[in-house]
Every structure is written in structure tokens, then in C-alpha cells.
C-alpha positions as CSV (number, residue, x, y, z in Angstrom):
1,X,2.1,6.9,16.9
2,X,5.2,7.7,14.7
3,X,8.3,8.2,16.9
4,X,11.0,9.5,14.4
5,X,14.2,10.9,15.7
6,X,14.4,14.7,16.4
7,X,16.3,15.0,13.0
8,X,13.3,13.4,11.2
9,X,10.5,15.3,13.0
10,X,9.2,16.6,9.7
11,X,8.2,13.1,8.6
12,X,4.5,12.1,8.3
13,X,3.0,8.7,7.4
14,X,2.4,8.1,3.7
15,X,-0.9,6.6,4.3
16,X,-3.8,8.7,5.6
17,X,-7.3,7.3,6.2
18,X,-10.1,9.5,5.0
19,X,-12.9,7.0,5.6
20,X,-11.7,4.1,7.7
21,X,-13.2,4.1,11.2
22,X,-15.9,1.7,10.2
23,X,-14.8,1.2,6.5
24,X,-11.3,-0.5,7.1
25,X,-9.7,-2.4,9.8
26,X,-6.2,-2.0,11.1
27,X,-5.1,-5.7,11.4
28,X,-2.5,-6.6,13.9
29,X,-0.1,-8.8,12.0
30,X,3.5,-10.0,12.2
31,X,6.1,-9.3,9.7
32,X,7.3,-12.6,8.1
33,X,10.5,-13.5,9.7
34,X,11.7,-14.6,6.2
35,X,11.4,-10.9,5.0
36,X,15.1,-9.7,4.6
37,X,14.2,-5.9,4.5
38,X,15.8,-5.7,1.0
39,X,13.1,-3.4,0.0
40,X,12.1,-0.4,2.0
41,X,8.4,-0.4,3.0
42,X,6.6,2.8,3.3
43,X,3.0,3.0,4.7
44,X,0.5,2.6,1.9
45,X,2.5,-0.1,0.1
46,X,0.7,-3.5,-0.5
47,X,1.0,-6.4,2.0
48,X,0.1,-10.1,1.4
49,X,-0.4,-12.8,3.9
50,X,2.0,-15.7,4.1
51,X,1.5,-18.2,7.0
52,X,-0.9,-17.7,9.8
53,X,-0.8,-13.9,10.8
54,X,2.4,-13.1,8.9
55,X,2.7,-10.6,6.1
56,X,5.3,-9.5,3.6
57,X,5.3,-7.3,0.5
58,X,3.1,-8.7,-2.3
59,X,4.7,-10.9,-4.8
60,X,3.6,-12.7,-8.1
61,X,1.8,-15.5,-6.4
62,X,0.1,-13.8,-3.5
63,X,-3.0,-11.7,-3.4
64,X,-3.3,-8.3,-1.7
65,X,-4.3,-8.4,1.9
66,X,-4.2,-4.7,2.6
67,X,-1.9,-1.7,3.0
68,X,1.0,-1.4,5.3
69,X,0.4,1.0,8.1
70,X,3.9,1.5,9.4
71,X,7.4,2.3,8.1
72,X,9.6,-0.8,7.7
73,X,12.9,0.9,6.4
74,X,11.3,3.7,4.4
75,X,12.8,7.2,5.2
76,X,15.3,5.4,7.5
77,X,12.6,4.4,10.0
78,X,11.9,0.7,11.0
79,X,9.1,0.9,13.6
80,X,9.0,-2.9,14.2
81,X,12.8,-3.2,14.6
82,X,13.0,0.0,16.8
83,X,10.2,-1.4,19.1
84,X,12.0,-4.8,19.3
85,X,8.9,-6.7,18.0
86,X,7.8,-8.2,14.7
87,X,4.3,-6.8,15.0
88,X,3.0,-4.4,12.5
89,X,-0.4,-3.1,11.2
90,X,-2.1,-3.6,7.9
91,X,-5.1,-1.6,6.8
92,X,-7.6,-4.2,5.3
93,X,-10.1,-2.1,3.2
94,X,-13.8,-2.5,2.8
95,X,-15.6,-1.3,-0.3
96,X,-16.2,2.1,1.1
97,X,-12.8,2.8,2.6
98,X,-10.7,5.7,1.3
99,X,-7.1,6.4,2.0
100,X,-4.8,9.2,0.7
101,X,-1.5,7.7,-0.4
102,X,1.6,9.8,-0.5
103,X,4.7,9.2,-2.6
104,X,6.8,7.2,-2.5
105,X,4.2,4.4,-1.5
106,X,3.0,4.6,-5.1
107,X,4.8,4.8,-8.4
108,X,5.1,8.6,-9.3
109,X,6.7,7.7,-12.6
110,X,3.6,6.0,-13.7
111,X,0.8,7.7,-15.6
112,X,-1.8,8.4,-13.0
113,X,-4.9,9.8,-14.7
114,X,-8.4,10.3,-13.2
115,X,-10.7,9.3,-15.8
116,X,-13.2,12.0,-14.9
117,X,-16.1,10.3,-16.8
118,X,-17.6,8.1,-14.2
119,X,-15.7,5.0,-15.1
120,X,-13.6,3.2,-12.5
121,X,-9.8,3.0,-12.8
122,X,-8.4,0.0,-10.9
123,X,-5.2,0.2,-8.8
124,X,-2.7,-2.7,-8.8
125,X,0.7,-3.2,-7.3
126,X,4.2,-4.1,-8.6
127,X,5.1,-7.7,-7.6
128,X,8.8,-7.6,-8.3
129,X,12.0,-5.5,-8.6
130,X,12.8,-2.3,-6.9
131,X,9.1,-1.2,-7.0
132,X,7.7,-4.2,-5.4
133,X,4.7,-3.4,-3.2
134,X,4.2,0.1,-4.6
135,X,0.8,1.0,-6.1
136,X,0.5,1.4,-9.8
137,X,-2.3,2.1,-12.3
138,X,-4.0,-0.8,-14.2
139,X,-2.2,-1.6,-17.3
140,X,1.1,-0.1,-16.4
141,X,4.1,-1.5,-18.3
142,X,7.8,-1.3,-18.4
143,X,8.4,-0.5,-14.6
144,X,7.9,-4.0,-13.3
145,X,5.4,-6.9,-13.2
146,X,1.9,-5.7,-12.2
147,X,-0.3,-7.8,-9.9
148,X,-2.8,-10.0,-11.7
149,X,-5.7,-8.8,-9.4
150,X,-6.4,-5.2,-8.4
151,X,-5.8,-3.9,-4.9
152,X,-8.2,-0.9,-4.9
153,X,-9.9,1.7,-7.0
154,X,-8.5,5.1,-7.9
155,X,-10.7,7.7,-6.5
156,X,-8.7,10.9,-7.2
157,X,-5.3,12.0,-8.3
158,X,-4.7,15.1,-6.0
159,X,-1.2,15.8,-7.2
160,X,1.9,14.2,-8.6
161,X,2.7,13.1,-5.0
162,X,-0.8,12.3,-3.6
163,X,-3.5,10.0,-4.7
164,X,-6.7,8.8,-3.1
165,X,-7.6,5.0,-3.4
166,X,-10.6,3.2,-2.2
167,X,-11.5,-0.5,-1.4
168,X,-12.9,-2.9,-3.9
169,X,-16.5,-4.0,-4.3
170,X,-17.4,-7.3,-5.8
171,X,-18.4,-5.5,-9.0
172,X,-15.0,-4.2,-9.4
173,X,-13.7,-7.8,-10.1
174,X,-15.9,-8.0,-13.2
175,X,-13.8,-5.2,-14.7
176,X,-10.6,-7.1,-14.7
């Protein structure tokens, strides 16, 4: 449950499960103590595993583990810090999982285009800079280094501030 201050009562999570009850797993993990909170994390940004059950924002050497489920600095809310624990949740997607992702968990300055022709558009994440961890379309250039491997599939561009992403199937890796 999101517990913002009264002044922030209008805030909602930037990740919303459409199909997740049996299609995705909310993994209970720990925020890596080495994470310095230099980049604000919004729900829906990409996490990678470090050691054991620890996670951090994806970087250039790691692979995507899932999508953060909690605020860690975004919108001025730091749920693990407020609770006094280092525990957080990461949504690990199966092939048939679907999530609505709201800005700013994805790059709204990128060109998000739904192909509309039956082809699959893969979703990656930035691995460095101010956009680190944000979702971005495959082939995006000029806004940061893009992950080598995809983190999901683009299912729909609902608006300039909302996209729908799905989990990957083994066949999706043959597209990279």
C-alpha cells in the first residue's frame, strides 16, 4: 500500500498490473546497500540483481531482473527508507504478463510507436546517465546507452504518458 503524505494524496503508482496474478511474481528483494539513491526510482523502472537477493537499477553489465514496484525517491517518496527497512518489491514478468507503465518510469522524450502491423517492438532500458533504469524503445539513440538485451515487449502506446509492456518469450530473443 502506498502511504504518501497528505500533501501527496493525489499520487498513484507508475506501474499497474493488467495481467499479473499468475503471469508475474512480486519478488521480495533488498535494495543493494551500495545504491546511493543518486537517481530517483519510480515504480516500473528496471531492476537488476547484484549479490544474493539484492537489486539495484540496471547498468551496462547487468541483465534485467524485473520492474521495481515501489518508489525509491521518485515524487519525493522513498518507501523503503520511510519504513526503515531495505526491503522492496520487483515484478518478475512471465511471457504473458502485462503492465501499464506511467511516466516518468519510461522515457517520454523517446519515439514510442506501436507498429500496428503484427510485428513485435522490443522494449529496452537505459543503463547510464540521468535516464538510467527508464524504459526506452529498441534502437533509441542520443538519450543514453541502451541495454544490450530487451526487458519486455511493447504491447500498446496508450498516450504520451502511458504505455503497456509485456514479458518476453524465448522467441523474442531471436529478434535481437
